[in-house]
C-alpha positions as CSV (number, residue, x, y, z in Angstrom):
1,M,-56.8,41.9,127.3
2,T,-53.4,41.1,128.9
3,A,-51.1,44.0,129.8
4,P,-48.6,44.7,127.0
5,V,-45.0,43.5,127.7
6,T,-42.5,46.4,127.6
7,T,-39.4,44.6,126.3
8,S,-37.8,45.9,123.1
9,V,-38.9,44.5,119.8
10,S,-36.8,45.0,116.7
11,T,-38.7,44.6,113.5
12,S,-38.0,45.4,109.8
13,V,-40.0,48.3,108.3
14,E,-39.8,50.1,105.0
15,G,-36.6,52.1,104.8
16,G,-34.6,50.0,107.3
17,S,-34.8,48.5,110.8
18,N,-36.3,50.4,113.8
19,E,-36.4,49.5,117.5
20,L,-40.0,49.1,118.6
21,S,-41.6,48.3,121.9
22,A,-43.9,45.3,122.2
23,A,-46.7,47.9,122.7
24,Q,-46.0,49.4,119.3
25,L,-45.9,45.9,117.7
26,I,-49.3,45.2,119.3
27,E,-50.6,48.6,118.0
28,R,-49.6,47.6,114.5
29,H,-51.7,44.4,114.5
30,R,-54.3,45.0,117.2
31,A,-57.0,46.2,114.8
32,T,-56.6,43.2,112.6
33,L,-56.8,40.9,115.6
34,D,-59.9,42.6,116.9
35,R,-61.6,42.3,113.5
36,A,-60.7,38.6,113.3
37,L,-62.2,38.1,116.8
38,E,-65.4,39.8,115.6
39,V,-65.8,37.6,112.5
40,I,-65.2,34.3,114.2
41,R,-68.3,35.2,116.3
42,S,-70.4,36.7,113.5
43,R,-69.3,34.2,110.8
44,E,-69.6,36.9,108.1
45,Y,-67.3,37.2,105.1
46,W,-63.9,38.8,105.8
47,S,-60.4,38.4,104.5
48,P,-57.4,40.8,105.1
49,H,-55.4,39.0,102.3
50,P,-56.3,39.9,98.7
51,E,-57.0,37.0,96.3
52,H,-55.9,38.8,93.1
53,P,-52.2,38.7,92.1
54,K,-52.3,42.4,91.0
55,A,-53.0,43.4,94.7
56,Y,-49.3,42.6,95.4
57,G,-46.1,44.3,94.4
58,E,-45.3,47.1,92.0
59,E,-48.7,47.2,90.2
60,S,-50.5,47.6,93.5
61,G,-48.1,50.0,95.1
62,A,-48.1,47.9,98.2
63,A,-45.0,48.7,100.1
64,G,-42.7,45.8,100.7
65,S,-44.6,43.1,98.8
66,L,-43.1,41.2,95.9
67,S,-44.5,41.7,92.4
68,A,-45.2,38.8,90.1
69,G,-41.8,39.1,88.4
70,Q,-40.0,39.4,91.8
71,G,-41.8,36.4,93.2
72,Q,-40.9,34.3,90.1
73,A,-37.3,35.4,90.4
74,A,-37.2,34.7,94.1
75,F,-38.5,31.2,93.5
76,D,-36.0,30.6,90.6
77,A,-33.1,31.7,92.8
78,L,-33.9,28.9,95.3
79,R,-33.7,26.1,92.8
80,G,-30.5,24.1,92.8
81,S,-29.3,25.6,96.1
82,R,-29.0,24.8,99.8
83,F,-31.8,26.3,101.8
84,E,-29.9,27.7,104.8
85,I,-31.7,28.3,108.0
86,D,-29.3,30.5,110.0
87,G,-28.8,29.5,113.6
88,Q,-30.8,26.3,113.7
89,P,-29.0,23.8,116.0
90,G,-28.2,20.3,115.2
91,Q,-27.1,20.8,111.6
92,S,-23.5,19.7,112.3
93,G,-24.4,17.0,114.8
94,P,-23.7,13.3,114.1
95,E,-27.2,12.8,112.7
96,G,-27.3,16.1,110.8
97,G,-27.0,16.7,107.1
98,W,-28.9,17.7,104.1
99,A,-31.9,16.3,102.2
100,A,-33.2,17.0,98.7
101,T,-36.4,15.1,97.9
102,E,-38.7,17.4,95.9
103,V,-39.8,16.6,92.3
104,S,-42.1,19.1,90.7
105,P,-45.3,17.5,89.3
106,Y,-44.7,19.9,86.4
107,G,-41.3,18.3,85.6
108,L,-39.4,21.4,86.7
109,E,-36.0,20.6,88.3
110,M,-36.0,21.6,91.9
111,G,-32.7,20.4,93.4
112,I,-33.1,22.2,96.7
113,E,-31.3,20.8,99.8
114,Y,-32.8,21.3,103.3
115,P,-31.4,21.0,106.8
116,R,-31.8,17.5,108.3
117,P,-31.0,18.2,111.9
118,D,-29.7,16.1,114.8
119,L,-32.9,15.9,116.8
120,D,-31.1,15.2,120.1
121,V,-29.5,18.6,119.7
122,L,-32.4,20.5,118.2
123,L,-35.3,19.5,120.5
124,P,-33.6,20.6,123.8
125,A,-32.8,23.9,122.2
126,M,-36.5,24.3,121.2
127,R,-37.6,23.5,124.7
128,E,-35.3,26.1,126.2
129,A,-37.0,28.8,124.1
130,M,-40.3,28.3,125.9
131,P,-40.1,30.3,129.1
132,A,-39.6,33.7,127.5
133,W,-42.3,33.0,125.0
134,R,-44.7,32.0,127.8
135,E,-43.9,35.1,129.7
136,A,-44.7,37.3,126.7
137,G,-48.4,36.6,127.1
138,P,-51.2,35.9,124.6
139,E,-51.4,39.4,123.2
140,V,-47.7,39.7,122.3
141,R,-47.7,36.1,120.9
142,A,-50.7,37.0,118.7
143,A,-49.0,40.2,117.5
144,V,-45.8,38.3,116.6
145,C,-47.8,35.6,114.8
146,L,-49.7,38.3,112.8
147,E,-46.4,39.9,111.9
148,I,-45.2,36.6,110.6
149,L,-48.4,36.3,108.5
150,A,-48.0,39.8,107.2
151,R,-44.5,39.1,105.9
152,I,-45.6,35.8,104.4
153,S,-48.4,37.7,102.7
154,A,-46.0,40.2,101.2
155,R,-44.2,37.2,99.5
156,T,-47.4,35.6,98.2
157,H,-46.1,35.5,94.6
158,E,-43.0,33.6,95.7
159,F,-45.1,31.2,97.9
160,A,-47.4,30.6,95.0
161,H,-44.6,29.2,92.8
162,A,-43.4,27.1,95.7
163,V,-46.9,25.6,96.3
164,M,-47.5,25.1,92.5
165,H,-44.2,23.1,92.0
166,T,-44.6,20.9,95.0
167,S,-48.3,20.2,95.0
168,G,-49.2,20.3,91.3
169,Q,-51.8,23.0,91.8
170,A,-52.3,25.3,88.8
171,F,-50.8,28.7,89.4
172,M,-54.0,30.6,90.3
173,M,-55.1,28.0,92.7
174,A,-51.6,27.8,94.2
175,F,-51.7,31.6,94.5
176,Q,-55.1,31.7,96.2
177,A,-55.2,28.5,98.3
178,G,-51.5,28.4,99.1
179,G,-51.4,32.2,99.7
180,P,-54.3,34.3,101.0
181,H,-56.6,31.5,101.9
182,A,-53.9,29.7,103.9
183,Q,-53.0,32.9,105.5
184,D,-56.6,33.5,106.5
185,R,-56.7,30.0,108.1
186,G,-53.6,30.9,110.0
187,M,-55.0,34.2,111.2
188,E,-58.2,32.4,112.2
189,A,-56.2,30.0,114.4
190,V,-54.5,33.0,116.0
191,A,-57.8,34.6,116.8
192,Y,-59.2,31.5,118.4
193,A,-56.0,30.9,120.3
194,Y,-56.1,34.4,121.7
195,E,-59.7,34.2,122.6
196,E,-59.3,30.9,124.5
197,Q,-56.3,32.1,126.4
198,V,-57.8,35.4,127.6
199,R,-61.1,33.7,128.6
200,T,-59.6,33.4,132.1
201,P,-58.3,36.8,133.5
202,G,-54.6,37.1,134.2
203,S,-55.2,37.8,137.9
204,A,-58.0,38.0,140.5
205,E,-58.4,39.0,144.1
206,W,-60.3,36.4,146.1
207,S,-62.0,37.0,149.4
208,K,-64.0,34.5,151.4
209,P,-66.1,35.9,154.2
210,Q,-65.6,34.3,157.6
211,G,-68.4,35.8,159.6
212,K,-67.0,37.5,162.7
213,R,-63.5,36.6,161.7
214,D,-61.4,38.4,159.1
215,P,-62.0,37.2,155.6
216,L,-59.6,34.8,153.8
217,N,-57.9,36.9,151.1
218,L,-55.8,35.5,148.3
219,S,-54.2,37.0,145.2
220,K,-54.4,34.6,142.3
221,H,-52.5,34.7,139.0
222,F,-53.4,32.6,135.9
223,T,-50.9,31.9,133.1
224,P,-51.6,30.1,129.9
225,V,-48.8,27.5,129.6
226,G,-48.0,25.6,126.4
227,R,-47.9,21.8,126.4
228,G,-44.5,21.6,124.8
229,I,-43.0,21.1,121.4
230,S,-45.6,20.9,118.7
231,L,-44.9,18.7,115.6
232,L,-46.4,19.7,112.3
233,I,-46.4,16.8,109.8
234,G,-47.0,18.5,106.5
235,C,-49.0,17.1,103.5
236,N,-48.1,17.0,99.8
237,T,-51.3,18.6,98.3
238,F,-51.9,21.6,100.6
239,P,-48.8,22.3,102.6
240,T,-49.7,25.8,103.7
241,W,-53.5,25.6,103.7
242,N,-53.5,22.5,105.9
243,G,-50.3,23.4,107.7
244,Y,-50.9,27.0,108.9
245,P,-53.9,26.3,111.3
246,G,-51.8,23.9,113.5
247,F,-48.6,25.9,113.1
248,F,-50.1,29.2,114.3
249,A,-52.5,27.6,116.9
250,S,-49.5,26.0,118.6
251,L,-47.2,29.0,118.3
252,A,-49.8,31.5,119.6
253,T,-50.6,29.3,122.6
254,G,-46.9,29.3,123.7
255,N,-45.5,26.1,122.1
256,P,-42.4,25.7,119.9
257,V,-43.2,24.3,116.5
258,L,-41.1,21.7,114.7
259,V,-42.1,21.5,111.0
260,K,-41.6,18.1,109.3
261,P,-42.8,18.7,105.8
262,H,-43.9,16.0,103.3
263,P,-40.7,15.0,101.4
264,R,-42.3,16.2,98.1
265,A,-43.6,19.5,99.5
266,V,-40.8,21.0,101.6
267,L,-40.3,24.5,100.1
268,P,-43.6,26.2,101.1
269,L,-43.1,25.2,104.8
270,A,-39.4,25.8,104.7
271,L,-40.0,29.4,103.6
272,T,-42.6,29.7,106.4
273,V,-40.0,28.5,109.0
274,R,-37.4,31.0,107.7
275,V,-39.8,33.9,107.9
276,A,-41.0,32.9,111.4
277,R,-37.5,32.6,112.7
278,E,-36.6,36.0,111.4
279,V,-39.6,37.7,113.0
280,L,-39.1,35.9,116.3
281,A,-35.4,36.9,116.5
282,E,-36.2,40.5,115.6
283,A,-38.9,40.5,118.3
284,G,-36.4,39.5,120.9
285,F,-37.3,35.8,121.2
286,E,-35.4,32.7,120.5
287,S,-35.7,31.8,116.8
288,N,-35.6,28.2,117.8
289,L,-39.2,28.4,118.7
290,V,-39.7,27.4,115.1
291,A,-37.5,24.8,113.3
292,L,-37.4,22.6,110.2
293,A,-36.8,18.9,110.1
294,A,-36.4,17.7,106.5
295,E,-35.8,14.0,105.8
296,R,-34.3,11.9,103.1
297,D,-36.3,9.6,100.9
298,G,-37.8,6.7,102.8
299,E,-36.5,7.8,106.1
300,G,-39.9,8.2,107.8
301,I,-38.8,10.3,110.7
302,A,-42.4,11.3,111.5
303,K,-42.9,8.0,113.3
304,E,-39.7,8.5,115.3
305,L,-40.6,12.1,116.2
306,A,-44.2,11.3,117.0
307,V,-43.4,9.1,120.0
308,R,-40.6,11.2,121.5
309,P,-41.4,12.5,124.9
310,E,-40.5,16.0,123.9
311,I,-43.3,16.1,121.4
312,R,-46.6,17.1,123.2
313,I,-48.8,18.2,120.2
314,I,-49.1,16.7,116.7
315,D,-50.9,18.1,113.7
316,Y,-51.2,15.8,110.8
317,T,-53.0,15.8,107.4
318,G,-52.7,12.7,105.2
319,S,-53.6,9.0,104.9
320,T,-56.0,7.3,107.3
321,A,-53.5,4.5,108.0
322,F,-50.9,6.8,109.4
323,G,-53.4,9.1,111.1
324,D,-54.8,6.0,112.9
325,W,-51.3,5.0,113.8
326,L,-50.6,8.4,115.4
327,E,-53.8,8.3,117.4
328,S,-53.0,4.8,118.7
329,N,-49.3,5.3,119.4
330,A,-48.4,8.9,120.2
331,H,-50.0,8.7,123.7
332,Q,-47.8,11.5,125.2
333,A,-49.1,14.0,122.7
334,R,-52.4,15.7,121.8
335,V,-52.9,14.5,118.3
336,F,-55.0,16.5,115.7
337,T,-55.6,14.6,112.5
338,E,-57.3,15.2,109.2
339,K,-57.4,11.9,107.4
340,A,-59.4,10.5,104.5
341,G,-63.1,10.2,103.9
342,V,-65.7,9.3,101.3
343,N,-67.5,12.5,100.3
344,T,-71.0,12.0,99.1
345,V,-73.5,14.0,97.1
346,I,-77.2,13.1,97.0
347,I,-79.0,14.1,93.8
348,D,-82.8,13.9,94.5
349,S,-84.3,16.8,92.5
350,T,-83.4,20.4,91.5
351,D,-85.0,23.6,90.2
352,D,-81.8,24.5,88.4
353,Y,-80.6,21.5,86.5
354,K,-78.1,23.3,84.3
355,G,-76.7,25.1,87.4
356,M,-76.4,21.9,89.3
357,L,-74.5,20.2,86.5
358,G,-72.1,23.1,86.1
359,N,-71.5,23.3,89.8
360,L,-70.8,19.6,90.1
361,A,-68.6,19.6,87.0
362,F,-66.4,22.3,88.5
363,S,-66.2,20.5,91.9
364,L,-65.1,17.3,90.3
365,S,-62.5,19.0,88.1
366,L,-60.8,21.5,90.5
367,Y,-57.2,20.4,91.1
368,S,-57.9,17.1,89.5
369,G,-60.0,16.1,92.4
370,Q,-56.9,16.0,94.6
371,M,-58.7,17.6,97.6
372,C,-60.0,16.0,100.7
373,T,-63.3,17.8,100.1
374,T,-63.9,16.6,96.4
375,P,-67.2,14.7,95.9
376,Q,-66.7,11.0,95.2
377,N,-70.0,9.2,95.4
378,L,-73.0,10.7,93.6
379,L,-76.1,9.0,94.8
380,I,-78.9,9.1,92.2
381,P,-82.3,7.3,92.4
382,R,-82.4,4.7,89.6
383,G,-86.0,5.9,88.9
384,G,-84.6,9.3,88.0
385,I,-85.1,12.8,89.3
386,T,-87.4,15.8,88.9
387,T,-85.9,19.0,87.5
388,D,-86.9,22.3,86.0
389,A,-85.9,20.8,82.6
390,G,-88.3,17.8,83.1
391,E,-87.9,14.3,84.4
392,K,-84.4,13.0,84.1
393,S,-83.5,9.3,84.3
394,Y,-80.5,8.0,86.2
395,D,-78.7,7.4,82.9
396,E,-79.5,10.9,81.6
397,V,-78.2,12.5,84.8
398,A,-74.9,10.6,84.5
399,A,-74.6,11.4,80.8
400,D,-75.4,15.0,81.3
401,L,-72.9,15.4,84.1
402,A,-70.3,13.8,81.9
403,T,-71.2,16.3,79.1
404,A,-70.9,19.2,81.5
405,V,-67.4,18.1,82.6
406,G,-66.4,17.6,79.0
407,K,-67.6,21.0,78.1
408,L,-65.9,22.7,81.0
409,L,-62.6,21.0,80.2
410,G,-62.9,20.9,76.4
411,D,-60.5,23.8,76.0
412,D,-57.0,22.7,76.9
413,A,-56.0,26.1,78.3
414,R,-58.9,26.2,80.6
415,A,-58.4,22.5,81.5
416,N,-54.8,23.2,82.6
417,A,-55.9,26.2,84.6
418,L,-58.5,24.1,86.5
419,L,-56.8,20.7,86.8
420,G,-53.2,21.4,87.6
421,A,-50.9,18.4,87.5
422,I,-51.3,14.9,89.0
423,V,-49.3,15.0,92.2
424,N,-47.9,11.5,92.2
425,Q,-47.8,8.1,90.5
426,Q,-50.4,6.6,92.9
427,V,-53.1,9.1,91.8
428,R,-52.3,8.4,88.1
429,E,-52.6,4.7,88.6
430,R,-56.0,5.2,90.4
431,V,-57.3,7.2,87.5
432,E,-56.1,4.6,84.9
433,S,-57.6,1.6,86.8
434,A,-61.0,3.2,87.5
435,A,-62.5,2.2,84.2
436,S,-62.3,-1.5,85.3
437,L,-64.7,-0.8,88.2
438,G,-67.9,-0.3,86.2
439,E,-69.5,1.3,83.2
440,V,-67.6,4.4,82.2
441,A,-69.8,7.5,81.8
442,L,-66.9,9.8,81.2
443,P,-63.4,8.5,80.3
444,S,-60.4,10.4,81.5
445,R,-58.1,12.0,78.9
446,S,-54.6,13.4,79.0
447,V,-54.0,17.1,78.5
448,E,-50.8,18.5,77.2
449,H,-49.4,21.4,79.2
450,P,-47.9,24.1,76.8
451,D,-45.4,25.4,79.4
452,F,-44.5,22.2,81.2
453,P,-44.3,19.2,78.9
454,G,-43.3,17.0,81.8
455,A,-46.6,17.5,83.6
456,T,-49.2,14.7,83.9
457,V,-52.6,16.3,83.5
458,R,-55.7,14.1,83.5
459,T,-59.4,15.0,83.3
460,P,-61.9,13.3,85.7
461,V,-63.3,9.8,85.1
462,I,-66.9,9.1,86.1
463,V,-68.0,5.5,86.5
464,K,-71.6,4.2,86.8
465,L,-72.3,1.8,89.6
466,E,-75.4,-0.2,90.7
467,S,-75.6,-0.1,94.5
468,A,-77.6,-3.4,94.5
469,E,-74.7,-5.3,93.0
470,P,-72.3,-6.9,95.5
471,E,-69.1,-5.7,93.8
472,A,-70.2,-2.1,94.2
473,E,-70.0,-2.4,98.0
474,S,-66.2,-2.3,98.2
475,V,-66.0,0.6,95.7
476,C,-68.6,2.8,97.3
477,F,-67.1,2.5,100.8
478,S,-63.5,3.1,99.8
479,E,-61.7,6.4,99.1
480,F,-60.4,7.0,95.6
481,F,-58.3,10.1,96.0
482,G,-58.0,12.0,92.8
483,P,-60.2,12.7,89.7
484,V,-62.4,9.6,90.2
485,S,-66.1,9.7,90.9
486,F,-69.0,7.3,90.9
487,A,-72.6,7.8,89.8
488,V,-74.3,5.3,92.1
489,A,-77.8,4.1,91.3
490,V,-79.9,3.8,94.5
491,D,-83.5,2.8,95.2
492,S,-84.8,6.2,96.4
493,A,-83.9,9.3,98.3
494,A,-84.5,7.5,101.6
495,D,-82.1,4.7,100.4
496,A,-79.5,7.4,99.5
497,V,-79.8,8.9,103.0
498,A,-79.2,5.4,104.5
499,V,-76.1,5.0,102.3
500,L,-74.9,8.4,103.4
501,R,-75.4,7.7,107.0
502,R,-73.4,4.4,106.8
503,T,-70.7,6.1,104.7
504,V,-70.1,8.9,107.1
505,R,-70.3,6.6,110.2
506,E,-67.9,4.0,108.8
507,K,-65.5,5.9,106.5
508,G,-66.0,9.6,107.4
509,A,-66.6,12.6,105.2
510,M,-65.1,16.0,105.0
511,T,-68.1,17.3,103.0
512,V,-71.6,16.2,102.1
513,G,-73.6,17.8,99.2
514,A,-77.3,17.4,98.3
515,Y,-79.7,18.6,95.7
516,T,-83.4,18.5,96.5
517,T,-86.6,20.5,96.2
518,S,-88.4,18.4,98.8
519,P,-88.5,19.8,102.3
520,E,-89.0,16.3,103.6
521,V,-85.9,14.9,101.8
522,E,-84.0,18.0,102.9
523,R,-84.9,17.3,106.5
524,L,-83.8,13.6,106.2
525,I,-80.5,14.7,104.8
526,E,-79.9,17.4,107.4
527,D,-80.8,15.1,110.2
528,A,-78.4,12.5,108.9
529,C,-75.6,15.0,108.8
530,L,-76.4,16.3,112.3
531,D,-76.5,12.8,113.7
532,E,-73.3,11.7,112.0
533,C,-71.5,15.1,112.4
534,A,-70.8,15.9,108.8
535,Q,-70.7,19.4,107.1
536,L,-73.5,19.8,104.6
537,S,-74.0,22.0,101.5
538,L,-77.4,22.2,100.0
539,N,-78.4,23.1,96.4
540,L,-75.2,24.8,95.3
541,T,-75.7,26.0,91.7
542,G,-73.6,29.2,91.6
543,G,-70.1,30.2,92.4
544,V,-69.8,28.5,95.7
545,Y,-68.7,24.8,95.6
546,V,-68.9,21.9,98.0
547,N,-65.2,21.4,98.1
548,Q,-64.3,25.0,99.1
549,T,-64.5,26.6,102.6
550,A,-64.0,30.1,103.7
551,A,-61.9,30.9,106.8
552,F,-63.6,32.8,109.7
553,S,-67.0,31.5,108.5
554,D,-66.9,27.8,107.3
555,F,-65.7,24.9,109.4
556,H,-63.4,22.6,107.5
557,G,-64.3,19.1,108.8
558,S,-66.2,18.6,112.0
559,G,-64.0,16.4,114.2
560,G,-67.0,14.2,114.7
561,N,-66.6,11.5,112.1
562,P,-63.7,9.3,111.1
563,A,-62.4,11.7,108.4
564,A,-60.9,14.1,111.0
565,N,-60.8,14.3,114.8
566,S,-60.7,18.1,114.7
567,A,-62.2,21.1,112.8
568,L,-60.5,24.0,111.2
569,C,-61.1,26.0,113.1
570,D,-62.9,26.1,116.4
571,G,-62.2,26.6,120.1
572,A,-61.5,22.9,120.6
573,F,-58.7,23.1,118.0
574,V,-56.7,25.5,120.1
575,S,-57.9,25.0,123.7
576,D,-56.1,21.7,124.4
577,R,-52.7,23.1,123.2
578,F,-52.2,24.9,126.5
579,R,-53.1,24.6,130.2
580,T,-53.9,27.4,132.6
581,V,-51.6,27.3,135.7
582,Q,-52.5,29.3,138.7
583,V,-50.3,30.8,141.5
584,R,-51.9,31.8,144.8
585,R,-50.5,34.1,147.4
586,P,-52.0,35.7,150.5
587,A,-53.3,39.1,149.6
């Protein structure tokens, strides 16, 4: 543990504002940090952020947190206004201004304007904030990051509406995935960042014997030093869940963070920037360690920013095309990408046919398949599978899965709660064109949303494909982001594993699922995933789904196949964001 810094820290507490020392701030969050450090080693379940909305606000008695009504009111107050970020430089520069680009997938008017800064003014100011942040040391930085997360957590109801109306997630998913689950991922990154930085001691006394002569004695000091400004390029579908790991990993390792949100999902990250700047200022640091760079429609400033010499770290979630461009062109920066993949499920056999169908139906339906982890290709032997309900042919499996999805989403209220809204026109067009690709086992249908008539809500489409047919080749090895899945007939389980290997190797996968009662087939699948570096879930039939991962225990992506070059979260995700610099002196 590094020695606590003794500078004053001002932080808001219930009943007003008190002056606190850094040691007191550390004391507030040290137990949480220690627990996070324990669970990233044990991989057991833990979350300091409650998943249920009633855990927040007036009904919970939690001091300082917004209730459901207060969160709704706070969100409503932001609509149709300018989102001011006090003290951010560059707003009045020649390239500064305002940008309003968000359109709620639910049809709600947003009308929020965000700062569009002059980068030539903003970036130098961010760089100037680094020395004091570096001198604070890993423990103080971790404590400040955890204070930011605590304040975000207290406003989870407000963030839930912000995520819902920018991503199209249904409210409960926006609350959980955009709130506590995202906060868990941020805290996980802080824990890894702290552990990697303190792996080397802050100082050491070095003595080399010289025989009869006096030994050589040196005092050595080791300081973790951030690389420079970190650029977070936000995504439309999971702005906080995908954004927080890189945001907090970079900040905790001593780097300023410039947040460039997706033009359609600015608010959740703008709120994050505002909270972070408030905490940093109250803690005695430059608020310019965190800044927001919004853009106007079609501006594409991510490309400009990515190759600027001031940018030394980039976190990106989005399309493969732009992720590949970043990796090929942003040579001055360490680039962390999560791109696209073709997620595969092998269905060989099962001892819980009903449970398998229910689990897959939920996985295909959640958030209208608009997740990087949603299964796309379901590989089924054309000779059928063995189940506890008897032998099932390929056609029966496809039909029964279609029935399970239809039953799950048959009630419109439940469908809206699971599906959310289609995030953009491209996804809607993909769903509508899928029927032309093969025989439709389950057609997509439109669902009316009682509260938001402007929302586009569509159920999944399942298309049957014959892998032996040449036209299936281009479909099976392409990503169809959204509620589009393919029941692909293959020769055998061994053939399915061969297709899986090729898919992961050539196109990447964030997730792989499999159902089998055969130890031999299970071994083949596991070996394929180990060889191709893909995360595998076997025989899920209950309340855990292939497209969900838990912070502190599950790794999201592997960093070992084309879908992503990093994992959320491991030591490699944080260790290259800083360097250890030593200073030697005669003892």
